[in-house]
C-alpha positions in Angstrom: 88.9 105.0 101.4 92.7 104.6 102.1 92.0 103.3 105.6 89.6 100.7 104.1 92.3 99.5 101.7 94.8 99.3 104.6 92.4 97.2 106.6 91.8 94.8 103.7 95.6 94.5 103.2 96.1 93.8 106.9 93.3 91.2 106.9 94.8 89.5 103.8 98.2 89.4 105.5 96.7 87.9 108.6 94.9 85.2 106.6 98.1 84.4 104.7 100.1 84.0 107.8 97.5 81.9 109.5 97.1 79.7 106.4 100.5 78.0 106.7 102.0 76.9 109.9 105.8 77.3 109.7 106.1 75.5 112.9 104.4 72.4 111.6 105.2 68.9 112.8 108.6 67.4 112.1 107.2 65.6 109.1 106.7 69.0 107.4 102.9 68.7 107.1 100.7 71.7 107.4 97.7 71.3 109.8 94.4 70.6 108.1 92.0 73.4 107.7 88.8 73.2 109.6 86.4 73.0 106.7 82.8 73.3 107.6 80.8 70.2 106.6 83.9 68.1 105.9 83.3 64.6 107.1 85.6 62.5 104.9 89.2 62.1 105.9 91.5 59.5 104.3 91.7 56.5 106.6 94.5 54.9 104.7 97.5 54.1 106.9 100.8 55.8 106.2 103.3 53.5 104.4 105.5 51.4 106.7 108.4 53.5 105.6 107.0 56.4 107.5 106.8 58.5 104.3 105.0 61.8 104.9 101.3 61.8 103.9 98.8 64.6 103.3 96.8 65.6 106.4 93.4 65.2 104.7 91.8 63.9 101.5 88.5 65.7 101.5 85.7 64.7 99.2 83.0 66.6 100.9 83.1 69.3 98.2 82.8 66.8 95.3 80.6 68.2 92.5 81.1 71.8 93.4 82.1 74.3 90.8 85.3 76.3 91.2 85.1 79.7 92.7 84.5 82.5 90.2 87.5 84.6 91.2 90.3 85.8 88.9 94.0 85.5 89.3 97.0 86.4 87.1 98.0 84.1 84.3 101.7 83.7 83.4 103.1 85.4 80.4 103.9 88.9 79.3 101.0 90.8 80.8 99.9 88.3 83.4 96.3 89.2 82.5 93.5 87.8 84.6 92.0 84.4 84.2 89.7 82.1 86.1 89.5 78.4 86.8 86.4 78.2 84.5 88.6 79.0 81.5 90.2 75.5 81.9 86.9 73.7 81.7 87.0 70.9 79.1 89.9 69.0 80.6 90.8 68.0 84.2 92.9 70.4 86.0 95.0 70.2 89.2 95.1 73.4 91.3 97.8 73.9 93.9 97.7 76.9 96.3 101.2 77.6 97.6 103.5 80.4 98.8 107.2 80.9 99.1 107.0 81.4 102.8 105.1 78.2 103.4 107.6 75.4 104.3 105.3 72.4 103.4 104.6 74.1 100.0 108.3 74.5 99.3 108.9 70.8 100.3 106.3 69.4 97.9 107.1 71.7 95.0 109.7 69.4 93.3 107.3 66.5 93.3 104.5 68.7 92.0 106.8 69.8 89.1 107.6 66.2 88.3 103.9 65.3 88.4 103.2 68.2 86.0 105.8 66.7 83.6 104.2 63.3 83.8 100.6 64.6 83.4 101.5 66.9 80.5 98.6 68.5 78.6 96.2 65.7 79.8 95.9 67.3 83.2 97.3 70.9 83.5 98.8 71.7 86.9 98.2 75.2 88.1 100.5 76.2 90.9 98.9 79.4 92.0 101.0 81.5 94.3 99.4 83.2 97.3 102.4 85.5 97.8 101.3 89.1 98.1 104.6 90.1 96.3 104.4 88.3 92.9 108.1 88.9 92.2 109.0 86.5 95.0 107.0 83.7 93.4 108.4 84.3 90.0 112.0 84.3 91.4 111.3 81.2 93.4 110.2 79.1 90.4 113.0 80.5 88.2 115.8 79.9 90.7 114.7 76.3 91.3 114.3 75.7 87.5 110.9 74.2 87.8 110.3 73.8 84.1 106.7 72.4 84.2 105.2 74.9 86.7 104.2 78.3 85.4 103.9 81.3 87.6 100.2 81.8 88.2 99.7 84.6 90.8 97.0 85.4 93.2 98.4 88.3 95.2 94.9 89.3 96.5 94.6 85.8 98.1 91.2 85.5 96.4 91.4 81.7 96.0 92.7 80.8 99.4 90.0 83.1 100.9 87.2 81.5 98.7 88.3 78.0 99.8 89.0 78.9 103.4 92.3 77.0 102.7 95.4 76.4 104.7 98.6 76.1 102.5 99.3 74.0 100.7 95.9 72.9 99.4 95.6 71.0 96.2 92.3 70.5 94.3 91.4 68.2 91.4 88.7 69.3 89.0 87.2 67.1 86.4 86.7 68.1 82.7 83.2 69.3 83.7 84.8 71.9 86.0 83.5 70.2 89.1 85.6 69.4 92.1 86.6 65.7 92.7 88.8 66.0 95.8 91.1 68.3 97.7 94.2 67.6 99.8 95.4 69.8 102.7 99.1 69.5 103.5 102.1 68.5 101.5 102.2 65.3 99.5 104.7 63.5 97.4 103.0 64.0 94.1 105.1 61.2 92.5 104.2 58.6 95.1 101.8 55.8 94.9 99.0 57.5 96.9 99.2 60.6 94.7 99.2 58.6 91.5 96.1 56.8 92.6 94.3 60.1 93.3 95.4 61.7 90.1 94.1 58.7 88.1 90.6 59.8 89.1 91.0 62.7 86.6 90.5 60.3 83.7 
């Protein structure tokens, strides 16, 4: 039994390390995940300023329900929750980790977007760190006041999505996916605001 647990842990670590390319291009973007059946990639040109842009805006999963896996909610006990518990209002899910450079890069803009969206569209920044204390410390040290420490130390969500980090997914109030973005994005920029407007 112990050897099976060790194998699972090693596989989880390998997945986590493969998910985020620390040696990403100079613009800080993570490479897009090869998602089976994904045939829609944003064809918009990057702004003339050369501002970084997400690798992929994927709508091939539109209408799909969120995976039924649990992760730890913030708060005293950090008890388990699922994405289904947020059904009834749109929700923005961001999978990130402290060791993922593109994740760290976009985090300030994600916190600003969470402030702007307020209760209308909750922003769930769900850490894929296998050591939850690191994620908690990261958010506290950088004083991100609008992002709460949701934790997924078992990597259940990134495994279910087959996701590279960062990956951000917008769900509608019906609990169905609208789009997902692979790679870092300026969540306060014009492109992001246009995407987030689809939550209405």
